[in-house]
N, C-alpha and C positions, 0 to 999 in steps of 0.2 A: 196138326200140332201147332199150338200158339207160339208165336215167335216175337221177340222184342228186338228192335234195332237200336243199338247203342254204339255211337261213334263208328258207324259203318261196319260194325261187327254183329253177326247174328248170334244171339244167345238163346238157346231153347230152354223152355221152362223146366223140362225134365232134367236137363244136364246140371244146372246149378242146384236144383233141389236134391238130386242124387248125391252131389258132393256135400251139401249141407247135412244130409242124413248120415253120411259116412263120418263126418266130423263130429256130429252129435253123438254117434255111437261110440266113438273114441273117447269122448269126454265122459259119457256114462260109464264106460268100462274102466276108466282110470288111466287110459293111455296118455291123456293130457290131464294133469292134475290141477286142482284149484290154485290160482296164482301163477301158473306156468305160462310162459309165452308160447303162442302158437307159432309154427313155422311161418316165415315171411310169405307174402302173397306170391313172390317170384318162385319160391320153393314149392308152394302148393300148386302153382300153375304148371310147373315142370312135372310134379308127381301125377297130376290128373290130366296132363297133356291138354291144357286149355288156356284160355286167355285170362289176363288179370281182371277184366270186366266180369267174367263168369265167377271168379274167386270172390270178388267184391260182393256180388249178389248172394253168393252162398254164405259169406260172413254176415251179411245183412240179416239173413234168416236166423243165424245163431244169436245175433244181437237182439233181434225182436223176441226171441225165446229166453232172453236174460241168461244166456250161457257164456257169453264173453263180454269183456270190457275193452273198449277201443279208446285209446288216448293218443292224440297226435304227438309224435315225437318219442313215444315209449312203446309203440307196437300194440299188439292185441294179446290180452291175457285171458285165461279161463277164469270165469267169475267165481267168487268164494263159495257160493251156494249152488254151483252148477251141477253137482252130483246129488243135490238134495232130492229126496223122494217125496217131499211134501208138496212141491210146486203143482198147483192145479191151474191149467190153462184152458178151462172150459167154462162156458157160461151157464152150464147146467150140471148140478151135482149128480153123479152117477153111482156113488158108492165106492168104497175102497177096493173091492175085488175087481170091478170093471176098470177102475182108474189105473191099476197096475197090470192089466192084462198085457202080456208080452214084455213086461218090464221087470217083474219080480213075482215071487211066489208068496201069496197071502195065506196065512193060517190064522185061525181064530180060537180063542179060549173064552168060553162063557163063564164069567165070574159071578153073575147074578141073573136070575130069570124068575120074575114073579108077576102076578096080576094084582093090582090094587086100585084104589080110587085116586084121582089126580089132586095135586095141590092147587091152590088158587093161582099160582104162577103158571103152572102147566095148563090149567083151564084157559087162561088168557092166551097163551101161545098157540094152543091147538083149537081154540074156539069151541070148547065143549063144556058141558055142565058138570057139576060136582058129583053127579051120579053115574057118569060115564066111566066104566073101568078102563084102565090102560095097562099095557105091557110095560114093565120096568126092566130094562136089559142093560147090563154092564158087561162089556167085552174088551179083551185085550187083543189087538190086531198086531200080528207080526208080519214083516216083509223080509223074505229070505232069512227067516229064523232070528231076525233082530227086532226088538220091541219098536213098534212104530207109533201106536196110538192107544189111548184108553177111550173107549166110545161108550157113553151113557145115553141110551135112547129111550124115549117115552112115546108110545104109539097107542092111539085109541082102538079098542076092539071093534068099535062101530065102523071103522074104516078098514083096518087090517085084521082079517079074520083067520083063525086057525094057525097062527104063528106058534111054533114050538121051540123048545130049547135046542133040539137037534137042527132045526132050520136055522136058528140064530148062530149056530156054530159054523155055518157056511156063509152064504150071501143072502141077507134079508132082502136086498133090492132085487136080486134075481128071482127070489120067491114072489115078490110083489108083482113084478112085470111078467114073469113066465107062467107062474101057477095061478095067480089071482087075475092076471090079464089087465092090470092097471098100468098106467103110464106115469112115470115120475115127471113132474113139471119143474116149476121155479123154486128157488130157495132164497131165504134172506139170512145173511150171516153177519155175525159180529166177531171180530178177532181182537183178543186182549192178551196181555202178558200177566203171569201170575207166578207166585212162588210155589215150589213143589209141595204137595201134600203127601200123606202117608201112602196112598195107592201109587202115586207117581214114583216115589222112591222105591217101593216094592216091585212094581211091575214094569215101569219104564227104565229102571236102573239109574235114576237121576241122583245127583248129589244134592245136598241140602241147599247149596248156594246157586244152583243152576236154574235159570228161568224156565217157565213152561209157557208154551203157546196154546191158548184155549180158543176153540172155535165154537161159538154158540149159534145154532141155526134152527129155523123152522122150515121144513120142506113140504111142498104141496104137490098134489097130483095135478095132472093136466087139466082136470075139471075144477081146480081151485080149492079142493078140500085139503086141509092140513092133515098130514098123516104121521109126521114125526117132529118131535122137539128133542134136540140132542145137544150135548156138550162133549166135545172131543178134545182131548189133551195130548199135546205132542212135546217131545223133547225139543229144546231150542235149536239143536243142530240138525234137525231133520227138514228144514226148509223155510219157506217164507212167503211166496207170492200166491195169493188167492184171488181169482177173478169171480165176482158174483153176478148173478142175474138180477138186474135192477128193475124188472118189470112190475114188481109188487111194491106196495107202500112199505116204508121203513119205520113207520110209527111204532114206538114202544120198544125199540132196540136198546134203550138206555138201561133197562132193568136186567 
């Protein structure tokens, strides 16, 4: 087991990570609410029967995950967006179903499924010709029966074959990797704010004055082929931090 020596005290990696995971679970479950002070380091040390050094390292884990705010003289508070379901802490986009595995139940309602020819904008994003047919799929994704996102995806049939509405009602990414045997690679994302549109109000239950977070992205397979151009719209109160894989060029993201 890896050990760190700090101030002549031995702190095992597993010990502080176990404490951090317990505190994360309490935050996710609402035992510690956004804005609420966490117990003092002394109280946490007594609870977990460990040293202050170990508690500090566990809190570092929570701070790095943007779950807590630490201010000298005012203690440690749970971050405002700590219970957000939107936070993506991955360098590789894996799809909503996999993202929430073990964290929430994802259900999907297909609002539109059709095959058509691409627009000029979609041709550019997917690097395809105007004669390449694409799937046009609009889906409402719910997490724990609460509206989470509206996902509008466009995928070329030349790359993704045999997609059906039934498959789209589950996990498209699982179908791509498990059934088609393809590996999802890098993505380029742009995050913007917008005012709610008709579909946002109807399906995401937004009020007219509430902002919408829109994520536009092109996702590639591991072999470099673009297989999806999507625009995903979220309620403003569903989160905030997205980490992108920056291995690909970001040219053209202004459109």
